[in-house]
Chimera marker file (.cmm) of the C-alpha trace (Angstrom):
<marker_set name="trace">
<marker id="1" x="-107.909" y="-24.324" z="-36.554" r="1" g="1" b="0" radius="0.5"/>
<marker id="2" x="-106.897" y="-23.818" z="-32.929" r="1" g="1" b="0" radius="0.5"/>
<marker id="3" x="-105.599" y="-20.330" z="-32.188" r="1" g="1" b="0" radius="0.5"/>
<marker id="4" x="-103.392" y="-19.338" z="-29.273" r="1" g="1" b="0" radius="0.5"/>
<marker id="5" x="-102.554" y="-15.683" z="-28.712" r="1" g="1" b="0" radius="0.5"/>
<marker id="6" x="-100.018" y="-14.675" z="-26.069" r="1" g="1" b="0" radius="0.5"/>
<marker id="7" x="-99.628" y="-11.288" z="-24.434" r="1" g="1" b="0" radius="0.5"/>
<marker id="8" x="-97.898" y="-9.713" z="-21.464" r="1" g="1" b="0" radius="0.5"/>
<marker id="9" x="-94.229" y="-9.914" z="-22.324" r="1" g="1" b="0" radius="0.5"/>
<marker id="10" x="-91.837" y="-7.025" z="-21.971" r="1" g="1" b="0" radius="0.5"/>
<marker id="11" x="-88.701" y="-5.658" z="-20.355" r="1" g="1" b="0" radius="0.5"/>
<marker id="12" x="-88.355" y="-5.992" z="-16.597" r="1" g="1" b="0" radius="0.5"/>
<marker id="13" x="-85.549" y="-5.529" z="-14.105" r="1" g="1" b="0" radius="0.5"/>
<marker id="14" x="-84.107" y="-8.494" z="-12.210" r="1" g="1" b="0" radius="0.5"/>
<marker id="15" x="-86.348" y="-9.316" z="-9.274" r="1" g="1" b="0" radius="0.5"/>
<marker id="16" x="-89.400" y="-7.949" z="-11.042" r="1" g="1" b="0" radius="0.5"/>
<marker id="17" x="-92.605" y="-9.640" z="-12.117" r="1" g="1" b="0" radius="0.5"/>
<marker id="18" x="-94.610" y="-10.181" z="-15.286" r="1" g="1" b="0" radius="0.5"/>
<marker id="19" x="-97.824" y="-12.028" z="-16.061" r="1" g="1" b="0" radius="0.5"/>
<marker id="20" x="-98.225" y="-13.709" z="-19.411" r="1" g="1" b="0" radius="0.5"/>
<marker id="21" x="-101.626" y="-14.553" z="-20.828" r="1" g="1" b="0" radius="0.5"/>
<marker id="22" x="-102.620" y="-16.957" z="-23.581" r="1" g="1" b="0" radius="0.5"/>
<marker id="23" x="-106.103" y="-16.771" z="-25.035" r="1" g="1" b="0" radius="0.5"/>
<marker id="24" x="-107.280" y="-19.892" z="-26.838" r="1" g="1" b="0" radius="0.5"/>
<marker id="25" x="-110.026" y="-20.193" z="-29.395" r="1" g="1" b="0" radius="0.5"/>
<marker id="26" x="-111.628" y="-22.924" z="-31.482" r="1" g="1" b="0" radius="0.5"/>
<marker id="27" x="-111.067" y="-25.625" z="-28.848" r="1" g="1" b="0" radius="0.5"/>
<marker id="28" x="-113.018" y="-27.036" z="-25.943" r="1" g="1" b="0" radius="0.5"/>
<marker id="29" x="-110.525" y="-25.313" z="-23.691" r="1" g="1" b="0" radius="0.5"/>
<marker id="30" x="-111.459" y="-26.956" z="-20.397" r="1" g="1" b="0" radius="0.5"/>
<marker id="31" x="-110.368" y="-30.432" z="-21.494" r="1" g="1" b="0" radius="0.5"/>
<marker id="32" x="-106.986" y="-29.449" z="-22.928" r="1" g="1" b="0" radius="0.5"/>
<marker id="33" x="-103.722" y="-29.536" z="-21.038" r="1" g="1" b="0" radius="0.5"/>
<marker id="34" x="-101.923" y="-26.234" z="-21.538" r="1" g="1" b="0" radius="0.5"/>
<marker id="35" x="-98.195" y="-25.517" z="-21.455" r="1" g="1" b="0" radius="0.5"/>
<marker id="36" x="-95.762" y="-22.640" z="-21.437" r="1" g="1" b="0" radius="0.5"/>
<marker id="37" x="-92.455" y="-23.149" z="-23.221" r="1" g="1" b="0" radius="0.5"/>
<marker id="38" x="-89.556" y="-20.750" z="-23.669" r="1" g="1" b="0" radius="0.5"/>
<marker id="39" x="-86.647" y="-20.450" z="-26.036" r="1" g="1" b="0" radius="0.5"/>
<marker id="40" x="-83.578" y="-18.335" z="-25.453" r="1" g="1" b="0" radius="0.5"/>
<marker id="41" x="-81.172" y="-17.465" z="-28.295" r="1" g="1" b="0" radius="0.5"/>
<marker id="42" x="-78.975" y="-20.432" z="-29.126" r="1" g="1" b="0" radius="0.5"/>
<marker id="43" x="-80.966" y="-22.766" z="-26.882" r="1" g="1" b="0" radius="0.5"/>
<marker id="44" x="-83.571" y="-25.416" z="-27.516" r="1" g="1" b="0" radius="0.5"/>
<marker id="45" x="-87.171" y="-24.722" z="-26.641" r="1" g="1" b="0" radius="0.5"/>
<marker id="46" x="-87.842" y="-25.933" z="-23.108" r="1" g="1" b="0" radius="0.5"/>
<marker id="47" x="-91.022" y="-26.747" z="-21.214" r="1" g="1" b="0" radius="0.5"/>
<marker id="48" x="-91.479" y="-24.294" z="-18.355" r="1" g="1" b="0" radius="0.5"/>
<marker id="49" x="-94.855" y="-25.171" z="-16.848" r="1" g="1" b="0" radius="0.5"/>
<marker id="50" x="-97.931" y="-27.285" z="-17.547" r="1" g="1" b="0" radius="0.5"/>
<marker id="51" x="-101.483" y="-27.372" z="-16.273" r="1" g="1" b="0" radius="0.5"/>
<marker id="52" x="-104.069" y="-30.077" z="-16.875" r="1" g="1" b="0" radius="0.5"/>
<marker id="53" x="-107.720" y="-29.442" z="-17.597" r="1" g="1" b="0" radius="0.5"/>
<marker id="54" x="-108.364" y="-30.268" z="-13.943" r="1" g="1" b="0" radius="0.5"/>
<marker id="55" x="-105.767" y="-27.804" z="-12.707" r="1" g="1" b="0" radius="0.5"/>
<marker id="56" x="-102.812" y="-30.016" z="-11.812" r="1" g="1" b="0" radius="0.5"/>
<marker id="57" x="-99.540" y="-28.213" z="-12.383" r="1" g="1" b="0" radius="0.5"/>
<marker id="58" x="-95.913" y="-29.077" z="-13.087" r="1" g="1" b="0" radius="0.5"/>
<marker id="59" x="-92.835" y="-26.883" z="-13.354" r="1" g="1" b="0" radius="0.5"/>
<marker id="60" x="-89.290" y="-27.176" z="-14.527" r="1" g="1" b="0" radius="0.5"/>
<marker id="61" x="-86.887" y="-27.018" z="-11.589" r="1" g="1" b="0" radius="0.5"/>
<marker id="62" x="-85.405" y="-23.645" z="-12.476" r="1" g="1" b="0" radius="0.5"/>
<marker id="63" x="-88.740" y="-21.825" z="-12.027" r="1" g="1" b="0" radius="0.5"/>
<marker id="64" x="-90.242" y="-23.684" z="-9.073" r="1" g="1" b="0" radius="0.5"/>
<marker id="65" x="-91.268" y="-21.284" z="-6.341" r="1" g="1" b="0" radius="0.5"/>
<marker id="66" x="-91.078" y="-18.293" z="-8.694" r="1" g="1" b="0" radius="0.5"/>
<marker id="67" x="-93.548" y="-19.017" z="-11.517" r="1" g="1" b="0" radius="0.5"/>
<marker id="68" x="-97.199" y="-19.987" z="-11.228" r="1" g="1" b="0" radius="0.5"/>
<marker id="69" x="-99.317" y="-21.366" z="-14.052" r="1" g="1" b="0" radius="0.5"/>
<marker id="70" x="-103.085" y="-21.036" z="-13.798" r="1" g="1" b="0" radius="0.5"/>
<marker id="71" x="-106.131" y="-21.135" z="-16.032" r="1" g="1" b="0" radius="0.5"/>
<marker id="72" x="-109.550" y="-19.579" z="-16.284" r="1" g="1" b="0" radius="0.5"/>
<marker id="73" x="-111.738" y="-21.976" z="-18.247" r="1" g="1" b="0" radius="0.5"/>
<marker id="74" x="-114.561" y="-19.436" z="-18.448" r="1" g="1" b="0" radius="0.5"/>
<marker id="75" x="-112.227" y="-17.089" z="-20.333" r="1" g="1" b="0" radius="0.5"/>
<marker id="76" x="-110.376" y="-19.784" z="-22.324" r="1" g="1" b="0" radius="0.5"/>
<marker id="77" x="-107.158" y="-18.324" z="-20.979" r="1" g="1" b="0" radius="0.5"/>
<marker id="78" x="-104.022" y="-19.690" z="-19.355" r="1" g="1" b="0" radius="0.5"/>
<marker id="79" x="-101.643" y="-17.504" z="-17.383" r="1" g="1" b="0" radius="0.5"/>
<marker id="80" x="-98.025" y="-17.596" z="-16.287" r="1" g="1" b="0" radius="0.5"/>
<marker id="81" x="-97.255" y="-15.401" z="-13.301" r="1" g="1" b="0" radius="0.5"/>
<marker id="82" x="-93.499" y="-14.858" z="-13.156" r="1" g="1" b="0" radius="0.5"/>
<marker id="83" x="-91.975" y="-13.420" z="-9.990" r="1" g="1" b="0" radius="0.5"/>
<marker id="84" x="-88.380" y="-12.867" z="-8.888" r="1" g="1" b="0" radius="0.5"/>
<marker id="85" x="-87.308" y="-12.800" z="-12.508" r="1" g="1" b="0" radius="0.5"/>
<marker id="86" x="-83.674" y="-13.424" z="-13.371" r="1" g="1" b="0" radius="0.5"/>
<marker id="87" x="-81.648" y="-12.519" z="-16.466" r="1" g="1" b="0" radius="0.5"/>
<marker id="88" x="-81.570" y="-16.211" z="-17.356" r="1" g="1" b="0" radius="0.5"/>
<marker id="89" x="-85.357" y="-16.126" z="-17.713" r="1" g="1" b="0" radius="0.5"/>
<marker id="90" x="-84.903" y="-13.967" z="-20.811" r="1" g="1" b="0" radius="0.5"/>
<marker id="91" x="-86.495" y="-15.802" z="-23.742" r="1" g="1" b="0" radius="0.5"/>
<marker id="92" x="-89.411" y="-15.909" z="-26.108" r="1" g="1" b="0" radius="0.5"/>
<marker id="93" x="-92.283" y="-17.560" z="-24.261" r="1" g="1" b="0" radius="0.5"/>
<marker id="94" x="-94.739" y="-19.730" z="-26.167" r="1" g="1" b="0" radius="0.5"/>
<marker id="95" x="-98.145" y="-21.071" z="-25.272" r="1" g="1" b="0" radius="0.5"/>
<marker id="96" x="-98.758" y="-24.658" z="-26.398" r="1" g="1" b="0" radius="0.5"/>
<marker id="97" x="-101.429" y="-27.301" z="-26.431" r="1" g="1" b="0" radius="0.5"/>
<marker id="98" x="-101.943" y="-30.591" z="-28.209" r="1" g="1" b="0" radius="0.5"/>
<marker id="99" x="-104.830" y="-32.766" z="-29.256" r="1" g="1" b="0" radius="0.5"/>
<marker id="100" x="-104.274" y="-36.103" z="-27.533" r="1" g="1" b="0" radius="0.5"/>
<marker id="101" x="-106.316" y="-37.960" z="-30.187" r="1" g="1" b="0" radius="0.5"/>
<marker id="102" x="-104.790" y="-36.508" z="-33.355" r="1" g="1" b="0" radius="0.5"/>
<marker id="103" x="-101.352" y="-35.607" z="-31.913" r="1" g="1" b="0" radius="0.5"/>
<marker id="104" x="-101.688" y="-32.188" z="-33.499" r="1" g="1" b="0" radius="0.5"/>
<marker id="105" x="-99.630" y="-29.560" z="-31.711" r="1" g="1" b="0" radius="0.5"/>
<marker id="106" x="-100.636" y="-25.918" z="-31.539" r="1" g="1" b="0" radius="0.5"/>
<marker id="107" x="-98.375" y="-22.971" z="-30.744" r="1" g="1" b="0" radius="0.5"/>
<marker id="108" x="-98.878" y="-19.303" z="-30.150" r="1" g="1" b="0" radius="0.5"/>
<marker id="109" x="-96.764" y="-16.682" z="-31.871" r="1" g="1" b="0" radius="0.5"/>
<marker id="110" x="-94.575" y="-16.126" z="-28.810" r="1" g="1" b="0" radius="0.5"/>
<marker id="111" x="-93.995" y="-13.159" z="-26.552" r="1" g="1" b="0" radius="0.5"/>
<marker id="112" x="-90.573" y="-11.748" z="-25.665" r="1" g="1" b="0" radius="0.5"/>
<marker id="113" x="-89.550" y="-11.533" z="-22.023" r="1" g="1" b="0" radius="0.5"/>
<marker id="114" x="-86.339" y="-9.648" z="-21.312" r="1" g="1" b="0" radius="0.5"/>
<marker id="115" x="-84.910" y="-9.422" z="-17.805" r="1" g="1" b="0" radius="0.5"/>
<marker id="116" x="-82.195" y="-6.807" z="-17.642" r="1" g="1" b="0" radius="0.5"/>
<marker id="117" x="-81.067" y="-3.863" z="-15.578" r="1" g="1" b="0" radius="0.5"/>
<link id1="1" id2="2" r="1" g="1" b="0" radius="0.2"/>
<link id1="2" id2="3" r="1" g="1" b="0" radius="0.2"/>
<link id1="3" id2="4" r="1" g="1" b="0" radius="0.2"/>
<link id1="4" id2="5" r="1" g="1" b="0" radius="0.2"/>
<link id1="5" id2="6" r="1" g="1" b="0" radius="0.2"/>
<link id1="6" id2="7" r="1" g="1" b="0" radius="0.2"/>
<link id1="7" id2="8" r="1" g="1" b="0" radius="0.2"/>
<link id1="8" id2="9" r="1" g="1" b="0" radius="0.2"/>
<link id1="9" id2="10" r="1" g="1" b="0" radius="0.2"/>
<link id1="10" id2="11" r="1" g="1" b="0" radius="0.2"/>
<link id1="11" id2="12" r="1" g="1" b="0" radius="0.2"/>
<link id1="12" id2="13" r="1" g="1" b="0" radius="0.2"/>
<link id1="13" id2="14" r="1" g="1" b="0" radius="0.2"/>
<link id1="14" id2="15" r="1" g="1" b="0" radius="0.2"/>
<link id1="15" id2="16" r="1" g="1" b="0" radius="0.2"/>
<link id1="16" id2="17" r="1" g="1" b="0" radius="0.2"/>
<link id1="17" id2="18" r="1" g="1" b="0" radius="0.2"/>
<link id1="18" id2="19" r="1" g="1" b="0" radius="0.2"/>
<link id1="19" id2="20" r="1" g="1" b="0" radius="0.2"/>
<link id1="20" id2="21" r="1" g="1" b="0" radius="0.2"/>
<link id1="21" id2="22" r="1" g="1" b="0" radius="0.2"/>
<link id1="22" id2="23" r="1" g="1" b="0" radius="0.2"/>
<link id1="23" id2="24" r="1" g="1" b="0" radius="0.2"/>
<link id1="24" id2="25" r="1" g="1" b="0" radius="0.2"/>
<link id1="25" id2="26" r="1" g="1" b="0" radius="0.2"/>
<link id1="26" id2="27" r="1" g="1" b="0" radius="0.2"/>
<link id1="27" id2="28" r="1" g="1" b="0" radius="0.2"/>
<link id1="28" id2="29" r="1" g="1" b="0" radius="0.2"/>
<link id1="29" id2="30" r="1" g="1" b="0" radius="0.2"/>
<link id1="30" id2="31" r="1" g="1" b="0" radius="0.2"/>
<link id1="31" id2="32" r="1" g="1" b="0" radius="0.2"/>
<link id1="32" id2="33" r="1" g="1" b="0" radius="0.2"/>
<link id1="33" id2="34" r="1" g="1" b="0" radius="0.2"/>
<link id1="34" id2="35" r="1" g="1" b="0" radius="0.2"/>
<link id1="35" id2="36" r="1" g="1" b="0" radius="0.2"/>
<link id1="36" id2="37" r="1" g="1" b="0" radius="0.2"/>
<link id1="37" id2="38" r="1" g="1" b="0" radius="0.2"/>
<link id1="38" id2="39" r="1" g="1" b="0" radius="0.2"/>
<link id1="39" id2="40" r="1" g="1" b="0" radius="0.2"/>
<link id1="40" id2="41" r="1" g="1" b="0" radius="0.2"/>
<link id1="41" id2="42" r="1" g="1" b="0" radius="0.2"/>
<link id1="42" id2="43" r="1" g="1" b="0" radius="0.2"/>
<link id1="43" id2="44" r="1" g="1" b="0" radius="0.2"/>
<link id1="44" id2="45" r="1" g="1" b="0" radius="0.2"/>
<link id1="45" id2="46" r="1" g="1" b="0" radius="0.2"/>
<link id1="46" id2="47" r="1" g="1" b="0" radius="0.2"/>
<link id1="47" id2="48" r="1" g="1" b="0" radius="0.2"/>
<link id1="48" id2="49" r="1" g="1" b="0" radius="0.2"/>
<link id1="49" id2="50" r="1" g="1" b="0" radius="0.2"/>
<link id1="50" id2="51" r="1" g="1" b="0" radius="0.2"/>
<link id1="51" id2="52" r="1" g="1" b="0" radius="0.2"/>
<link id1="52" id2="53" r="1" g="1" b="0" radius="0.2"/>
<link id1="53" id2="54" r="1" g="1" b="0" radius="0.2"/>
<link id1="54" id2="55" r="1" g="1" b="0" radius="0.2"/>
<link id1="55" id2="56" r="1" g="1" b="0" radius="0.2"/>
<link id1="56" id2="57" r="1" g="1" b="0" radius="0.2"/>
<link id1="57" id2="58" r="1" g="1" b="0" radius="0.2"/>
<link id1="58" id2="59" r="1" g="1" b="0" radius="0.2"/>
<link id1="59" id2="60" r="1" g="1" b="0" radius="0.2"/>
<link id1="60" id2="61" r="1" g="1" b="0" radius="0.2"/>
<link id1="61" id2="62" r="1" g="1" b="0" radius="0.2"/>
<link id1="62" id2="63" r="1" g="1" b="0" radius="0.2"/>
<link id1="63" id2="64" r="1" g="1" b="0" radius="0.2"/>
<link id1="64" id2="65" r="1" g="1" b="0" radius="0.2"/>
<link id1="65" id2="66" r="1" g="1" b="0" radius="0.2"/>
<link id1="66" id2="67" r="1" g="1" b="0" radius="0.2"/>
<link id1="67" id2="68" r="1" g="1" b="0" radius="0.2"/>
<link id1="68" id2="69" r="1" g="1" b="0" radius="0.2"/>
<link id1="69" id2="70" r="1" g="1" b="0" radius="0.2"/>
<link id1="70" id2="71" r="1" g="1" b="0" radius="0.2"/>
<link id1="71" id2="72" r="1" g="1" b="0" radius="0.2"/>
<link id1="72" id2="73" r="1" g="1" b="0" radius="0.2"/>
<link id1="73" id2="74" r="1" g="1" b="0" radius="0.2"/>
<link id1="74" id2="75" r="1" g="1" b="0" radius="0.2"/>
<link id1="75" id2="76" r="1" g="1" b="0" radius="0.2"/>
<link id1="76" id2="77" r="1" g="1" b="0" radius="0.2"/>
<link id1="77" id2="78" r="1" g="1" b="0" radius="0.2"/>
<link id1="78" id2="79" r="1" g="1" b="0" radius="0.2"/>
<link id1="79" id2="80" r="1" g="1" b="0" radius="0.2"/>
<link id1="80" id2="81" r="1" g="1" b="0" radius="0.2"/>
<link id1="81" id2="82" r="1" g="1" b="0" radius="0.2"/>
<link id1="82" id2="83" r="1" g="1" b="0" radius="0.2"/>
<link id1="83" id2="84" r="1" g="1" b="0" radius="0.2"/>
<link id1="84" id2="85" r="1" g="1" b="0" radius="0.2"/>
<link id1="85" id2="86" r="1" g="1" b="0" radius="0.2"/>
<link id1="86" id2="87" r="1" g="1" b="0" radius="0.2"/>
<link id1="87" id2="88" r="1" g="1" b="0" radius="0.2"/>
<link id1="88" id2="89" r="1" g="1" b="0" radius="0.2"/>
<link id1="89" id2="90" r="1" g="1" b="0" radius="0.2"/>
<link id1="90" id2="91" r="1" g="1" b="0" radius="0.2"/>
<link id1="91" id2="92" r="1" g="1" b="0" radius="0.2"/>
<link id1="92" id2="93" r="1" g="1" b="0" radius="0.2"/>
<link id1="93" id2="94" r="1" g="1" b="0" radius="0.2"/>
<link id1="94" id2="95" r="1" g="1" b="0" radius="0.2"/>
<link id1="95" id2="96" r="1" g="1" b="0" radius="0.2"/>
<link id1="96" id2="97" r="1" g="1" b="0" radius="0.2"/>
<link id1="97" id2="98" r="1" g="1" b="0" radius="0.2"/>
<link id1="98" id2="99" r="1" g="1" b="0" radius="0.2"/>
<link id1="99" id2="100" r="1" g="1" b="0" radius="0.2"/>
<link id1="100" id2="101" r="1" g="1" b="0" radius="0.2"/>
<link id1="101" id2="102" r="1" g="1" b="0" radius="0.2"/>
<link id1="102" id2="103" r="1" g="1" b="0" radius="0.2"/>
<link id1="103" id2="104" r="1" g="1" b="0" radius="0.2"/>
<link id1="104" id2="105" r="1" g="1" b="0" radius="0.2"/>
<link id1="105" id2="106" r="1" g="1" b="0" radius="0.2"/>
<link id1="106" id2="107" r="1" g="1" b="0" radius="0.2"/>
<link id1="107" id2="108" r="1" g="1" b="0" radius="0.2"/>
<link id1="108" id2="109" r="1" g="1" b="0" radius="0.2"/>
<link id1="109" id2="110" r="1" g="1" b="0" radius="0.2"/>
<link id1="110" id2="111" r="1" g="1" b="0" radius="0.2"/>
<link id1="111" id2="112" r="1" g="1" b="0" radius="0.2"/>
<link id1="112" id2="113" r="1" g="1" b="0" radius="0.2"/>
<link id1="113" id2="114" r="1" g="1" b="0" radius="0.2"/>
<link id1="114" id2="115" r="1" g="1" b="0" radius="0.2"/>
<link id1="115" id2="116" r="1" g="1" b="0" radius="0.2"/>
<link id1="116" id2="117" r="1" g="1" b="0" radius="0.2"/>
</marker_set>
């Protein structure tokens, strides 16, 4: 069973930065696309950023220029560097991947990010 374990969340002031990490196990990490989602209270889970196995990235409009997704295939880890954080970035952030052949989806347990003064 694929395992995804997030870390790096916390409380930060507006304008601050955090880096989330997601360590994957039991997959051939380098061939999987990896995503970061977030879910704020009362909202649907939304896709924040994606990175392909080859390193191509995509972002939702609200985080472009502030967030950077990256991966280290040697460490089986994907990162989300979040700069210039805003209160509206407050959410539980989830790491996600999917098996394109079986359509199985895998989620981490989530990590809370709170942006508040």
